[in-house]
N, C-alpha and C positions, 0 to 999 in steps of 0.2 A: 478482598475486600472495596466494594466501589465506594468512593464517597460521596456524601453530594452538594450536588450544584448548588452555590455560592450564588445564584442568583434566580429565578421564575423561565425556566423554556420549559416546563411540563406540558405545557398547553401546545407548544409549537411539536415538542416529540410526540406527546399523544397527536397531533394531527400525522406527523407522518407518516406513524405508524394505521393508521385506519386508512391513507393514504397509499400506504404499500401490502395491506396487507388487500384493499381491493382491486391491484394490480396483479396481484399472485394469485389471488382466488382458486381452491384447485376446480378443477371439473370443466373449466368454463377458462377462455381468454381472453384478452384484448387487444385490441389492435394498439399496435404502435401509433403514435403518431407519427407523422411526415414521411411514412414507411412505408411499401408497395406489399412488404410483407407481413405475417402477422403477431401478436404479441405472443410471449407464450404463456401456457397457463403453467404453474409450478407445484407439482405432488409430491408432498413429504413424505419422507420412508419411515417405518419404522422405526422408535430405537434402537439401537444398534448393543447399545452397552456397553460405549464411553469410548469416544475416540481417546481422551488425553492415556485409560489407562491400557488400548492397546499397543498406544504411541507409546508409552516407556518400557511397555514389550520389547517393539521392533529395535529400538532404539541402544535396549540393553544388549543385546542379540549384535550389535553391528557391531563392525572395528572401528579403531580411529579414525584411518585414513575414510570409510564409507560417513560417519560421523558430520566429517571436517566439510565432504561433499553434501552431506544435504545441507548446510546453511550457505550453500552460495546458488546465487542467483546468477546467472549466464548469460551472453547474447553475444550471438553472432548476426553481424548484417543481408542476411538471404532469403527468399524465396523458396526457396529449394528443399522440397520435404525429401527426400532425402540425402539432402546433408545436413538441415534442421537433425534425423531420425540419427545420424552418424554421430551428429555433434554430441547430443546426450544420452546416448547407446555408450560414450569412450568415456565418462564421468558420470557416476551417480549424482549430477546435482540433484538439488532440492528445486529451482524453480528456474526458468527462463523470462525475461522481458520482454515483451513486443515491443520496435523501436518501427520510426516511419519505413527503414529499409527492409519489417519486416513483414509490409499489406501491402501484397495485391489489388489490383483494382476491381474484383467484387467482394463478396461478403462471402459464399460458395467456396471462392480461391482460398479465401484466411483463414478458412474451417477447416480446410485440408492442409496447410501450414497447421494449424494449433493442435491437430489431433498428430501430427509425427515428430512431436514434442513429446509423447506418453510413450513410455519407457513399459510400465508394465500399466495397464489396463485400472488393474485394482485398488495401485498407489499414484493418478498422477499428479505429478509436477505442478507447483505453483506457475502458474503465468500467467505475467502479470501486463498490463498498462496502463502509459498514461493518458486517461483520458477523463480529462478536467470537461472539455466543450470548451469550446471561444476560439481562446489564447493557443492552448493546448489541446487538439485532439489531434489522434492521430487514423480518426474514424472518419473521411469525407462525407457518409452518412450517415453522422449527426449533428441533424439540424436540431436540434431542442434547445430550450435557454441556456444559457452561462453566466457566470458571475457578471458580465459586465452588466446581463440584464438584471438577473436575480437580485443584487447584492442590493436594486429599489424596490425590492417587491417583496412580500409578506413573506411569513417560511414556508407556509406551505406549498405556494410554487415554484418553491428548491426543493421541496418531497416530490412533486408531480416531475421537478426535470430529472432529479436523478435516478429514481425507480426506473425514470421511462429508458436514461441509460444504462444505468445498469445491465439492464433487460437486453442490450447491446450489446456489451458485453459480455455478461454471459453465452451470448447468443452464434459469440463467434467462436467461442471455446475460450476464453480465462475464466479464471475464478477468481481474480485479483481485480482490481482498480486502486492505486496510484489516483487517483483521481480528485480528491476531497483540501482544495487548501485553509486549513485553520491558521494561516497569518491573515497579521490581520495591521492596516496602515493610510490613513489619509493624504501621505503622499502622492499624487498622481503623478510624481518624477522614477518614484518607484518603480523596477519592474515586473512586482508583485503584485501592485493598485490594481491592476488589470484583471489578475484574475484569482484576488481575495472577492470574500463573501460578503466585504461592510467594513466601514473604515473604524465604523466604535463597538470593540472587541463582543458585550453586551449582545447589542442586535445582530454581530456575526457569527457569536455562537450560536444564539438561534435556526439560525442557516441552517452552520453545520450539525448542527445534533438532527437535524428535519434531511438532511441530504444521508449521513450516514441510516439511520433509520428504514430510509427509504431505499438503501442502495445492500444492506447485508441480507436481504431473503433471493436477492440475484447473484450476488458475489463478496467476497470478502474485500470488507471498502478501509482505506487507508487515509489519514486523516497525515497534514503534514505539513511544512517543517518544522518538527521541535527543538525546539521551545517557540520559534515563532521570528521567520527572518522579516517581517514589519519593518521589528524594532533593531532591527539591524541594515545600515543602510550597504548599497553594496550588492552586485552580483553575483553568485555563489558558483556562480561557472569561474570566475574567471578569479576570483578573490577572496579572503574570509571574512563577510561582513562584522564587523563591529558596533558594539554598545557599552553604553557601560552603564544601563539601568541595574538593579544592584536586584535581587529576590523575590521580597517586598516589592518593590516596584511593580514586579515578572506578575506576581501572582494578581495583583490587582487589576492588570489589563491582559497581554501577549497570551499569561495563561487561560484566561475566561474561554474559548473557543476550543480548545485541548482536551477541557475539564470535561465541557458540554458533549463531545465529541468518545471520549475515555464513557464516560458514561449514559449516551446512547450503543452505545455494544461498537464501536469500531474495531474491526480483531484485527489491526497491521499500525502502527504509528513509527513513522517515516521521521528517523534524524537528518540534521541540516548542518550544513560545516560551518556553522553560527556562535562569534566567539564574542562570549557576554563575561568577562573579567575580574569581573565582581563577584562572578559564581564558580567558578572554575577557571584555571588558566588553558587547557584543550577547549577547541574546540566541539561544543554539544554532540557531535556524532562518535570523538573518542573522548568523551568525557562521563568516566562512573557517575561522578555526581549528579550531572542532570539524567543518567540513568535513572539513576537511585532516585529522585524527584519524581521518576512517571513512575514508578513504582511504587513508590514507598507512600508518596505524597499524595497522587493523581489517582493510585491505583489501578494505574494500567495491567489488565495480564492479560493478553493478549501477544503479537509479535512483533521485535523493534525489530527496524532495517534502519539500515543506510542508506542514506542521498548515494548515485553515484559516489566513490570514494575514487573516481576517473577526473572528481574535478577536484579534490585534494593537487594530485599534481600539477594541476592545471592553472595552478596560482604559483606555479615554480616556486615555490617555499620548500629549501632542499630537506625538512625534515620529513615533510609529506613524497620524499620522489622514489622511496620504493612502496608498490604494491602491496606486497606481501604483509611487509611489515605495519601497514596500515591497515590492511583487513585482520591481522592479529590481532592491533591495536585498541578495533573494534569490535571483535567478541570477548576480548577482555574488560573491556568500555560496559556489555552487557547488553551489546547487539544480537539479534538471533538469528540476524541474514544479512550479508553482505551483498551488494551490487556493487559489478562498475563496468560500465560502459566506455567515456571515454576514454584514449592511448588502450584501450586494450584486441586483443589477437583473441586465434579460434583454441588458443592456449592459457591463456589468462584467467580461465576459470577453474583450470585445472592446477595451474600453479599458486592460484591464493589457496586453494582445498589443499592442496602439498601442505605448503607453509602453514598452515594451523593445524595440521594434524603434527608438522615437523612440533611444531611450539608447545604443542602438547606433551610430545614423546619426552622435549630439553625439561621439561616443567615451566617451560615461560607462560605458558596459558594453561589455567588451572582445569583436570580433566570434567570435573565436574561442570563447570562453566559453558565447556563448550558441551557435555551429553544435558545440561537441561537448557542450552540452544536449542539443540535435538530435535529436543521434547516440544519444544515450544509447536515447531518446523512441521514437526510427523503432526503433530494434535492436530494444527489447520487444514494440515493434507487431509488427514484423512475425514474433517470434520466436512471438507469440500467434498471429498469426492462418495462419502456417507448421505447428498443433498440429495444425486436422486432424479434432478429435475428434469421433466417429463415435458420437451415442446412443442405444442399443440397449434395449429391454423385455426383459424377464425375468422374465417373471411365473411369478409362484412359487417364487424363491430366497425363500432365508434372510436374515430378519435377520442385519445384521450384531451380533454381540454386545456 
């Protein structure tokens, strides 16, 4: 059950929804600002009668190995459609993340790249991209306002920018955007400061909610990096940032943008490699306690995903030197998808899947935990497949202000 927001963001959420609806109204399209191509019009399909029920049936018929593969998001650095198709065909992975090395020079070429990732057109994988805009932008043609500008403007401008940004993501053939930073910090020296939507948690929460509501009609939106990178100083790409905040202190501060994003309908919640020892000794990405808080206290019902597990290896901490053990621990803690980019090879995703399956067979990982994760991932895949968006051209449409 969704919990109530602890502050007033209803106006921002309602405004974002209104803007999103105007941008995706059926039967007419509006131009993507700053683009020579058209903004799409989304045609909503008839209710097919329950992606969750369908997901449960599909997962019930899967082997342990298939379930394990379905909770792994893979990656190889290539723009070769044949190589990408072979990679996705070799192991039935649940998803693929597009990084800079997967982005060719034009949108049309990128559409060919993403199309090659789908083995079964009836059940496309989760194709994700980190398209925050600004400092983290995989699509060079995304010229919409991003956090450095939006953090000083009204939430409605965040909604307009993220609806436009999400339309670009959907148009290239991706269905998940790892694009909404819910971390907050007033520390200008922090690497996350320039990516955050605000230094004040309450105000940032309004923008996060607006971004989520605006993105969801186009793609599955993701809020990151739970439970909050701003409180924990340091860059998690090289170490595990730490904070002494207590759980009660977190609830009154860093939690607020995540609560807002969850209540606005975010499909995914990305867990950071962040150390809150007052809550749990394990980093949040491997912490059963933090996953319990997200599910039970914040009411998040969607897909939980790790940040890049390769970052744990990059810390040099011996306890995190085994990528397979990290993946098993992540699923056991409550994640539904494990993601690994740094230190990975074309074989890594398959190795993670095999390790997860082996952990179930030996009893290290409860079978029902893997089943639950696979069902959540499958539900999201079916929901995105059922969206049946039709991208229509619209010559002469006025840009969104």
